[in-house]
N, C-alpha and C positions, 0 to 999 in steps of 0.2 A: 432203290429212292432213301434218300437220308432220312432218319427218323424221326427227326426236329418235322417232316413236313406231314399232315395231321391224313390220315388215310383213313375206311370203313366207317367204323361208331364214334372216331375222333371229329373226323371231318366231319360230320352229319349234326352232331351233339355243336361241334366250333361254328357251324350255317345255325338252328335254332338261335343257341347262342346269339348269334351277331343278327339275328331278327329281331328279337327279343332288345337286343342294347341299342341297335339302329333307331324303332320307335323311342328307345326310353332318351335317346340325344337328342332325338326330335323333341321332345316332352319339355326336357332340359331346357334346348334352345328358346321353346315356347314362354317356359317356365321364366326365364332368364329375360325374354321383354315382358313380361306381365310384371316383372321387380321393378325391372327401370323403371314401366311406366306407374308402378306405385312408388315408388323415391320419390321420382320425378314430381308428382302429385299431393302424397301426402306426407313425401317427407321421412323423418326419423324422431316425430316427438309425438305429442298424444292422442292424433287422427290414428297414425300408424300404429303404434301400442294397442289401442283400442280393435282395430280392425283384425290384427297378429293373434290379438288372444282369444277374438271372436271366429278365426280360421282354427286357430290351433287345436282348441276343444274339439272339435266334432274333426279335425284330423287325427288326434289322438286316438282317440277312439274308437274311431277308423280303423288304424292301425293295431291296434292291440287287440279288438276285437273283429274285427272284418278281415282283414288284408293279412299279415302275421299270423294269429291265432288259425283263422279259420281255417288257411291254405294248408296250415301243421295237422290242420286233424285232420281236415276233408283231403286232401289229395293222396295220402295215404290210404285211407279207407276208400275213395272212388277208383282209385288203379286197381286194389284188389278185389272188389268189386268185379272191374274190368274183367280180371284174369279167372275169377272163379265163375259169375256166371253169365254172364255175356253184358253187351251193351244196353239193351233193352231192361235189364232188372236194375241197372247199377243208373241208370237215367229216372226211374221210377224211386228210387232211394233217396238221390239226390236232390230230388222234387221235394221228397218231404224233410228234407234239413233245410233244403230254401225258402219254404213252408215256418219252419219254425224261427229261422233266423228272420225272417224281415217279421214276423209278432212279435219277437223280440224287441229289434228298433223302432217298432212302432209304438211300443209301448212307452221307449228310453226316447221317444223324439216329444210324446205326449210331454213326458214330465216335465224332461227340458223345458217346455215352451213354457209349461204354466208355472214350473220352481225355477225361471232363469237366474233372477238375481240370488235368491241364496244360492243357488249350486255355483255361481261367480263368487261371493262372498266367501262359500267356505274353500273353494283350490284357487281365490288368489284375492286374500282378503284386504290389501295395499289398495285395489282399482277401487275398493266402494268409500274409502276417504275419501276420493274428490268426487262430489256428486253428477259434475255435468262429464266427467270421461265415465263415470259407473254406469249412469242411465245412456251413454251412447253405446256403452259394450252391451250391455244389457238386451238393447233393442239389433246392433250386426248380430248378435249371438243366438235370436229367435229367429232372424233372415237367412242364415248360414248351417243351423242344424237340419234342415230337413237335407241338407246334403247328404248325411251320415247316412239315412235311410235308402238315398240313390245311388250311394257308393258302396253301398252291402250289397245292392241288388247286382252291380256289375261285377263284385269281388265273386260272385258265386256263379256267376257265367263266364266270366272268365276263367276260373278253376276249373270248369269241368271241360273250356274250351284246351286249355292249356296240357289237361291229362289226354286229349284226343292228337297236342303236336301241334295245336292252333295256336302261335302263344303272339298272333302280330295285332288283332283287334284290340285284348287285353291293355297288352304293351301300346296301344294306341290313346288310349281311352286318354289319358291326363290330357293331352290337346287340349281338349275341347275343351276342358277345366281354366287352362293358362288364358287359352281364347275368350272364354265367356268374359273373365275378368278386363281382358283387354279390348274386347268390344263392346262392355260396360262403361268403363271410361272414358273408351273416344265418344260414346255417343253422350255425355254430359258433355264432353269437352265441345263438342261438334255446336251442339244447342246449346252452349254458351253459359251454361249453368253449374261454372264445376269450383263452386262456390263454398266454405263453408263445409258442413258436415255432409253435404251431398255427395260427391266422390265416395266418399267410404259405404255411404248408402247402397251408391250403384256399385262398386266392385264386392260387397256383400249379396246383391241380388244376383251377380253375372254367375258368383260361385253355386248359387242353389238351381239357378236354369242348366249352365253347364252339366250338373249332375245329370236332368231327365235326358240330356244330350246325348252324355255316356252310355243310359241306359238303351236306348234306340239303335245305338252302334253294336252293344253287345248281342243284342236279341237279331237282328240283323243278321253278324255275325254266325249265330248259333243256323239259325234259318239255312246260310249257304253251305256250313258244314252238316246239315239234314240229322241236325240233334235236338228231340223233342225233348228240351226239358218245361215241365210244368211245375208252378204253385201245386203242392198235394198238400192235405193234414198230417200233420203229422203221426206218424204210429213210433211204436219202439220195435221195430226189426233189427235184426242183427247188427246191420251197418249202421243204424242210428245209434244203437247202444253203442258200440266201437267208438261213433262218431264222439260221441259226447264223454264216453270215458278221455277220449283222448284230447278235450276242446278244454276242458279246465284245466290241465296243466298250459296247456299249450299259450292260454290267454298271458300267463309271468313268463316262460318258457321263451316264448318268442316275441315278446312285446320288450324283455330287459330294456333294449336301447330307447324305446321308444318314452317309457317311466322316466328313467333316465333325463330324453330331452321334458319332458312335464313338469319335474321335479325345478328343471333351470329356470321354465315360467314362471312357477311360482314363487322362486327367490329372487329373480329377474324383477320381480315386482314390486319389491320392498327397495330395491337398487334408485337410483337418480333417474330420471326422465332419461330414456333412448334406451335403456340394459336392455329391454326387449327387442329392441328393434335393429339394435347391434349383434344379441343373436340369432335372430333372424336371419341379417345379410349373409352372416358368417356360414350357418349353417346351408344355406341357398347355395355356397360355392361347394361347401363340403358332403354336399347331400349328393353332386353330381357325379363323381366315380362310385358312390354308395349305388344309386343307379343306376348308371352304365355299365358300372361291373357287376359288383354283387348282388344286387337283384336280378339283373338279368342273366347271371350265372347259377345263382338259387333255383331263378322260377324254372328254367330247362332244369335243373340236376334234380330237384324235389321228384315230380314224375317218372322219371327214367330212373333212379334209385329205387324207386317207391316198384316200379315194374319188374327189374331185377328181383327184388327182395322176394315179391310175389311169387316172382318164379323161380327161388331158389336159386339162383345166380349169383350170389356174394362176389366172386369172384369180378367177375363185371362189374357189379357195383364199387366194389373197391378201386377198379383202374378209373370209372367215371368221376369220383369225386375227388383221387390222385389229380385229373386233368383238372377240374373244375379252380381245385386248392390251387395247382399250380401256375394256371394264365392266371389266377386273380392275383397271385401276389405278380408277376410279371407288369401286369396291369397298370397296378395301385401304385406301384413305385416312384412314376414321375409325378403321380400327384401329390404324394405325398410331401416327396424335396420341393415344390414350387409352394406348395402350401406352408412349409419351412421358412422358405430361404425368401421368398416375394410375396407374401401375403398382403403388406397393406395396397402395392401395385394391384393385382389380382381385385381387390374393392374396389380400388377407386377406376381402374380398368370397365367395371360391372356396374356401376352403381353412382359415382361421384358427377350427379349433374342435379338442376334444381334446385331443390331442397333441399337435399346430400351433399354436407359440406364435407370437408376435408377432416374436419374433429369427428364427426363419424367415421369417418371411412377410417383413419385412424384406433379408432375403438374394436370397429368389427373384424380389422386385419389382425390386432392383437390375438380375437376371440379366434378367430381363424386357426393362426398359429399354435394356438393351444389346443388347437379341435385335430388337427395335423398330428401329432404325438398319436392318435388311435385310431387313427382311419382305417391303417394296414389289417388292426383289430377285428374293427367292425365289418369290411367285407368279405375277411375270409372266414368271421362267424356267419355268414350265410351258407357258404359250403361244409362247414362243420356241423353246425345246430340238423343240415338237411339229412346227414346219415342217420343221426339219432333218430327224430319224427319220421324217415321215411322206415325204420323199423318200428314206427309205434312207439315206441318211446317218449314219450312228450314231457314223462317224469324226471327224468334226469337232467334236461335243460331247466328246470323250473327251479330244483333245489341247487344250481350253479347259480341261475339267475337271482334267486333270493341271498346268494355272498354276496355276487356282484352289486347288486344295487343298493346291499347294508353299506358295502366299504364306499361307495359310490356316492349316498348320503351325505353321509361321516365326512368325508374329503371336501363335497361341496361347503359345507357349514364351517368346517374348517380354513381355506382357501378363499372362499368370499369376502371374508371383513377385510383383508388383506390385498388382493388380487382383483376384488370388484368382478366382472362379469367375466374379465377371463377366468379366472378362478373355477366357474361353473363350467366350463370346456374341456378343464385340465383334468377337473374330476372325472368326468362323463370318459376323458379317452380312458382312464386309470381304470377304471370300472371296466368298459370293453376290454382290455389285456388280461386283466385276474377271470374273468368270462373266458376270453377265449383259450384263456393254458387250460386252468381249470378242467375246460369239455375235453380237448387234445388227449389229456395224463387219464380221463377216465374212459375215451374211447381206446388209447393205447391197452390201459389193463383191460377191458370187455377182450381187443382184439387177441391177446395174447391167453386168455382163457380158450378163449373157441379153439386157438388150435392147440 
C-alpha cells in the first residue's frame, strides 16, 4: 500500500481528528449563521461593539483559564493517572480538580457581577467615555458572564471524555452556543420587538441559556460513556499537586494568542467606532482554520502524546507529533492563500448584508489579510505546544509566551497609529511566528540533548 495512505495508528489518529474537525466545522458553520444574523441585526456600530465587548470578556477568560490552560495542565495529569492507578482513582482526582475550579469560577463570577463597571473601565477605558454605550456594555456583560461558569464545567467534562478518546460531545457543544444566539434573535424578530437595544439584550440572554444546554449535553455524554465524574472537595493528593504545579505556567503559555487578542480589544476600543467589530468579523473567518484544523488536531494529539509518554513510548510520541504537524500545514495552506489574496471578497460573501455595508467589509477584509500572515504559525503552535505540555513542561511555553507577547504589544503600539486596526492584526501575526520559532528551536535542543 502506498505510504501516503494512512494505516494503523495514523489512520486511527486521523479518524479521531476528523470527528473533532467535522463537529468543529458544524460549529463554525452555525457560528457563521450566528454572525450573519448579528451583522444584519446589530450591524457594525455601537450596539455591536457593546455586545462583542460583553461577549469577549468571558470568552477570553474561558480560553485562558478554562479551555487552554486547564486542558494543558489537566489532560497530561489525568492520562498519567489512568496509566498508573486506573480509571476509578483517576476520576476521583478529576472530581477534586473540578470542585476547585468550579469554586474559583463562582468567586470570579460574583466579583464580576458586583464590580462590572470598574472591571470594564479598567480593561476598556475608552468605552467609559460614552455613558449610553458604557451602561449597555455593563448590562450585557452581567448577562453573559455566567456563561464562563457554564463553559468551565463543560471544559472539565470534555477533557475527561477526550482522555478516554470520546471527542464528539465536547466538539459538538459550541453548536448549542451559536444556536442559542440565533434562536434568541429569531424570537425577538418573530415577536416584532427587534428595536433599539432589545436585540443586544436578547443575544446576551441566548449566550447564557446556551451555556446551560452545553452542560446538559456533556452530562449525558459522560453517562453514556460510563464515567462517574462528580464534584468533590479538593484535597492536595499527588495528582492535584501536579495539576496545580502545571496550571500556573499553562495559563500564560497556552493563552498567549488569547492574551494578544485581548490586547487587540483594549487598543481597538480607542480607535474610531467600528474597529472592534472589524476585528471581530475578521477574527470569525480567521478562526475557521484554527478551529477546524489546529484545535481539532491539538485536541486529539494531546491525550495521545500524554498516554505514550506516560508509557515511555517516546518514539511513538514523536511519530504522532510529526503526523500532526505535517497534516496541519498541508490543510492550512489553502486558507492562508485565500485570506491573503481574496480577503475582502470572503468578508463580503460572509457578512455584507443588512446593516453591514461595503466600507465595513473593506475594513474587516484588510484586517483578515493581516491575520493571514500569522495563520500557519497559530495552527502549528497547537501541535508544537502539545509536545511540551504532554511531558508536563508548561514552564517553557510560558517563558516563550512572555517574549512573544512583549514583542506583540510593542508592535501593536508602533503599528496602530499608522495602520489602524490592521496594525493590530499584523502585530498578532508577528507575535505568533516569534512564539512558534522559539518553541521549535527549544524542542530541537531538547531532542539533541536526549540523544
